[in-house]
C-alpha positions in Angstrom: -6.2 2.7 77.9 -6.4 2.8 74.1 -2.9 4.2 73.9 -1.6 1.4 76.1 -3.2 -1.2 73.9 -1.7 0.4 70.8 1.7 0.3 72.4 1.3 -3.4 73.1 0.8 -4.2 69.4 3.7 -5.5 67.3 3.8 -5.1 63.5 3.9 -8.1 61.2 6.9 -8.7 58.9 6.3 -8.4 55.2 6.4 -12.2 54.8 3.8 -12.6 57.6 1.5 -10.1 55.9 1.9 -11.9 52.6 0.9 -15.3 54.0 -2.3 -13.7 55.5 -3.4 -12.5 52.1 -6.4 -14.5 50.7 -4.5 -15.8 47.7 -1.5 -16.9 49.6 -2.9 -17.9 53.0 -1.1 -21.0 54.1 -0.8 -23.4 57.1 2.1 -25.7 57.6 1.1 -29.2 58.7 3.8 -31.4 60.3 3.1 -35.0 61.3 5.3 -36.7 63.9 4.8 -40.4 64.3 6.1 -42.3 67.4 6.6 -45.9 68.3 4.1 -45.9 71.1 0.8 -44.0 71.9 1.5 -40.4 72.8 0.6 -39.3 76.4 -1.2 -36.0 76.0 -0.2 -34.9 79.6 3.5 -35.6 78.8 3.2 -33.8 75.5 1.7 -30.7 77.2 4.6 -30.8 79.7 7.2 -30.8 76.9 5.5 -28.0 75.1 5.3 -26.0 78.4 9.0 -26.3 78.8 9.9 -25.7 75.1 10.6 -22.7 73.0 7.0 -22.6 71.9 5.8 -20.7 75.0 8.8 -18.3 74.9 8.6 -17.5 71.2 6.7 -14.2 70.9 4.8 -15.2 67.8 3.5 -18.4 69.3 2.2 -16.4 72.3 0.5 -13.7 70.3 -3.0 -13.1 68.9 -3.5 -11.7 65.4 -5.5 -8.5 65.8 -6.7 -5.7 63.5 -6.4 -2.1 64.5 -8.9 0.7 63.8 -7.3 1.3 60.4 -7.7 -2.4 59.3 -4.0 -3.3 59.7 -2.9 -6.6 61.2 -0.7 -6.7 64.4 0.5 -9.2 66.9 -0.7 -8.8 70.5 0.9 -10.9 73.4 -1.6 -13.1 75.2 -1.6 -16.0 77.7 -1.5 -19.4 76.0 -4.1 -21.9 77.2 -2.5 -25.3 76.2 -5.9 -27.0 76.7 -7.1 -25.1 73.6 -4.0 -25.8 71.5 -3.4 -29.5 72.3 -6.4 -31.3 70.7 -6.8 -35.0 71.5 -8.7 -37.0 69.0 -10.6 -39.8 70.8 -11.4 -41.9 67.7 -8.6 -44.0 66.1 -7.2 -42.6 62.8 -6.5 -45.2 60.1 -4.2 -42.9 58.1 -2.1 -40.0 59.3 -1.6 -38.9 55.7 -5.3 -38.9 55.1 -6.0 -36.9 58.3 -3.4 -34.3 57.3 -4.8 -34.1 53.8 -8.3 -33.5 55.2 -7.0 -30.8 57.5 -5.4 -29.0 54.5 -8.8 -28.1 53.1 -11.4 -28.3 55.9 -10.0 -26.9 59.1 -8.6 -23.3 59.2 -6.9 -22.1 62.4 -9.1 -20.2 64.8 -8.3 -16.5 65.1 -9.2 -16.2 68.8 -6.0 -17.9 69.9 -2.4 -17.9 68.7 -2.2 -19.4 65.2 -0.9 -22.9 66.0 -2.2 -26.2 67.5 -1.3 -29.8 68.0 -3.6 -32.7 67.2 -2.8 -36.0 69.1 -3.8 -39.0 67.0 -2.8 -42.0 69.1 0.8 -42.8 68.0 1.2 -39.5 66.0 0.9 -35.8 66.6 0.2 -33.2 63.9 1.7 -29.8 64.5 -0.3 -27.1 62.6 1.4 -23.7 62.4 0.3 -20.7 60.3 3.0 -19.7 57.8 2.7 -16.1 59.1 4.5 -17.3 62.3 7.6 -18.5 60.3 8.9 -20.8 57.6 9.6 -24.5 57.6 13.0 -24.0 59.2 11.4 -22.0 62.1 8.9 -24.8 62.6 11.6 -27.4 62.8 13.6 -25.4 65.3 10.5 -25.0 67.5 9.5 -28.6 67.1 13.1 -29.7 68.0 12.8 -27.8 71.2 10.0 -30.2 72.2 12.2 -33.2 71.6 15.1 -34.9 73.3 17.9 -37.0 71.9 17.2 -40.7 72.1 20.7 -41.6 73.3 20.8 -39.5 76.4 17.7 -37.5 77.1 19.4 -34.1 76.5 17.6 -31.5 74.4 17.8 -32.2 70.6 19.9 -29.9 68.5 18.3 -27.6 66.0 18.9 -28.5 62.3 22.1 -26.9 60.9 23.1 -26.1 57.3 26.8 -26.3 56.6 28.0 -23.9 53.9 30.2 -25.3 51.2 33.8 -24.0 51.1 34.6 -21.4 48.6 36.8 -22.2 45.6 39.7 -20.3 44.2 39.7 -16.9 42.6 39.3 -18.2 39.1 36.4 -20.4 40.2 34.7 -17.5 41.9 35.0 -15.3 38.7 33.4 -17.9 36.4 30.8 -18.6 39.0 29.9 -14.9 39.1 29.6 -14.8 35.3 27.4 -17.8 35.3 25.2 -16.4 38.1 24.7 -13.1 36.1 23.9 -14.9 32.9 21.5 -17.4 34.5 19.8 -14.6 36.5 19.0 -12.8 33.2 17.6 -16.0 31.7 15.5 -16.7 34.8 14.2 -13.1 35.0 12.9 -13.3 31.4 11.4 -16.8 32.1 9.8 -15.5 35.3 8.1 -12.6 33.6 6.9 -14.8 30.8 5.6 -17.3 33.3 3.7 -14.7 35.3 2.2 -12.8 32.3 1.6 -15.4 29.6 3.4 -18.7 29.5 1.9 -21.7 31.3 2.2 -25.5 31.4 -0.1 -27.6 29.3 -2.9 -29.5 31.0 -2.0 -32.9 32.5 -3.6 -35.2 35.0 -1.9 -33.3 37.8 -3.0 -29.9 36.7 -5.4 -28.0 38.8 -8.4 -25.8 37.9 -10.8 -23.2 39.4 -11.2 -23.7 43.1 -8.4 -26.4 43.3 -7.5 -25.1 46.7 -10.7 -26.7 48.0 -10.5 -30.0 46.2 -9.9 -33.2 48.2 -6.2 -33.7 49.0 -4.0 -36.8 48.8 -0.9 -36.9 50.8 1.7 -39.6 49.7 5.2 -40.2 51.0 8.2 -42.1 49.9 11.6 -42.8 51.6 15.0 -42.6 50.0 18.2 -43.3 51.9 20.6 -40.4 51.9 23.5 -42.8 51.5 22.0 -44.1 48.3 21.6 -40.5 47.0 25.2 -39.8 47.8 26.3 -42.9 46.0 24.4 -41.7 42.8 26.0 -38.3 43.2 29.4 -39.8 43.4 28.9 -41.8 40.3 27.9 -38.8 38.2 30.6 -36.2 37.7 29.7 -32.7 38.7 26.3 -33.6 40.2 24.9 -32.5 43.5 22.4 -34.0 45.9 19.8 -31.6 44.5 20.4 -33.0 41.0 19.8 -36.5 42.3 16.6 -35.3 44.1 15.2 -33.6 41.1 16.1 -36.7 39.0 14.0 -38.8 41.4 11.1 -36.4 41.2 11.3 -36.1 37.4 11.5 -39.9 36.9 8.6 -40.6 39.3 6.4 -37.8 37.9 7.1 -39.0 34.3 6.1 -42.5 35.1 2.9 -41.4 36.9 1.9 -39.2 34.0 2.6 -42.0 31.5 0.5 -44.4 33.7 -2.5 -42.1 34.3 -2.7 -40.2 31.0 -5.1 -41.4 28.3 -2.9 -39.9 25.6 0.7 -40.8 25.3 3.1 -38.2 26.5 4.9 -36.3 23.7 8.7 -36.6 23.4 10.3 -33.7 25.2 7.2 -32.8 27.2 8.1 -30.2 29.9 6.4 -29.2 33.1 7.5 -26.5 35.4 8.2 -26.5 39.2 8.5 -23.6 41.5 11.2 -23.6 44.3 9.9 -21.1 46.9 12.8 -18.8 48.0 13.1 -15.5 49.8 10.7 -12.7 48.6 11.9 -9.6 46.7 10.5 -6.1 47.3 7.4 -5.5 45.4 4.8 -2.7 45.0 2.6 -3.7 47.9 1.4 -7.0 49.4 -1.6 -7.4 47.2 0.5 -7.2 44.1 3.0 -9.7 45.6 0.2 -12.0 46.5 -1.3 -11.9 43.0 2.2 -12.3 41.5 3.0 -15.5 43.5 -0.5 -16.9 42.9 -0.2 -16.5 39.2 3.3 -18.0 39.2 2.1 -21.2 40.9 -1.1 -21.3 38.9 0.9 -21.2 35.6 3.2 -24.0 36.7 2.6 -27.6 37.7 4.2 -28.2 41.1 6.0 -26.6 44.0 9.1 -28.0 45.7 10.5 -26.9 49.0 12.8 -28.5 51.5 12.7 -29.1 55.3 15.7 -30.3 57.3 14.9 -32.4 60.3 17.0 -33.3 63.4 20.4 -34.9 62.7 20.0 -37.6 65.4 17.3 -40.0 66.7 14.9 -38.0 69.0 12.0 -38.7 71.3 8.8 -36.7 71.8 7.4 -36.8 75.3 9.7 -39.8 76.0 8.4 -41.6 72.9 10.9 -42.5 70.1 10.1 -40.7 66.9 9.7 -42.8 63.7 9.3 -40.2 61.1 8.5 -36.5 60.5 6.4 -35.4 57.5 5.7 -31.8 56.5 3.2 -30.4 54.0 1.3 -27.1 53.6 -2.3 -26.1 52.8 -3.8 -23.8 50.1 -1.3 -24.6 47.3 -3.2 -24.5 44.0 -1.3 -27.4 42.5 1.0 -30.4 43.2 3.5 -29.9 46.1 6.8 -31.7 46.8 8.3 -31.2 50.3 11.4 -33.4 50.7 12.4 -33.6 54.4 15.8 -34.8 55.7 15.1 -37.3 58.5 
């Protein structure tokens, strides 16, 4: 019997193991707002027929073997325990998600995801060990249907840019090598010694448990493309970082008691794929020190390309954030 149970266990990926470490334990919170109150029974029906209940990680318990190592074990999903209907009205979806980020960990006696139904909104909570933001959006999209025909919504797609000529590729390669050397040196300094100066958005000891504030702002993609077209050689990412830089600069100037120095710099971390390191504990400490010595984190989530419905209810917006980051977080989402 013990051998059979051992054979049923599936190992975790290195990324999943990393996100279960105490210093980097994270939960992705995704709020989906609709035009009308959400019917819990209809939502359960959509989830029942979606990719959630066929995805192995969403149907697996996190278990620990006799040697203390984590594994996935397939189990039967009880939707009644995963779809949580809040009876009381919620005045602010952002406030509710902000409270969840510090006060409500996911229960370990069921697969590490759940959905909170808040009247006209639903909050999908998925542990980062199950996947990244792109995986979450793909699973979420499988619960939705296109508003113009009722057919299943398409998963988000990223279109790669066309490659340039041979000369362009050569100078791009040279530039990549040079910038990689610069960034490696800066990365080492940031982890070991260098850190941003204290500002009104800087954290401190135990910042992961401080009360959270979730704020959102909307920018039209057409406007961002217009700015990109007006500035030679710029990209949408340049425009996005310009918006963030301008907004953060104005906020610091407004909230700081001391005037900002000319040329004041703060550092953001763009979370990308992980490199091989000497063990998960070292990797966890390395990532934690990196975000502690910088001021904010920025990531990006691409939503559906068309208008969609959730349980037959038109979706107004999708907002994504994550818990346990020890500083300011920016998560632009395309929707």
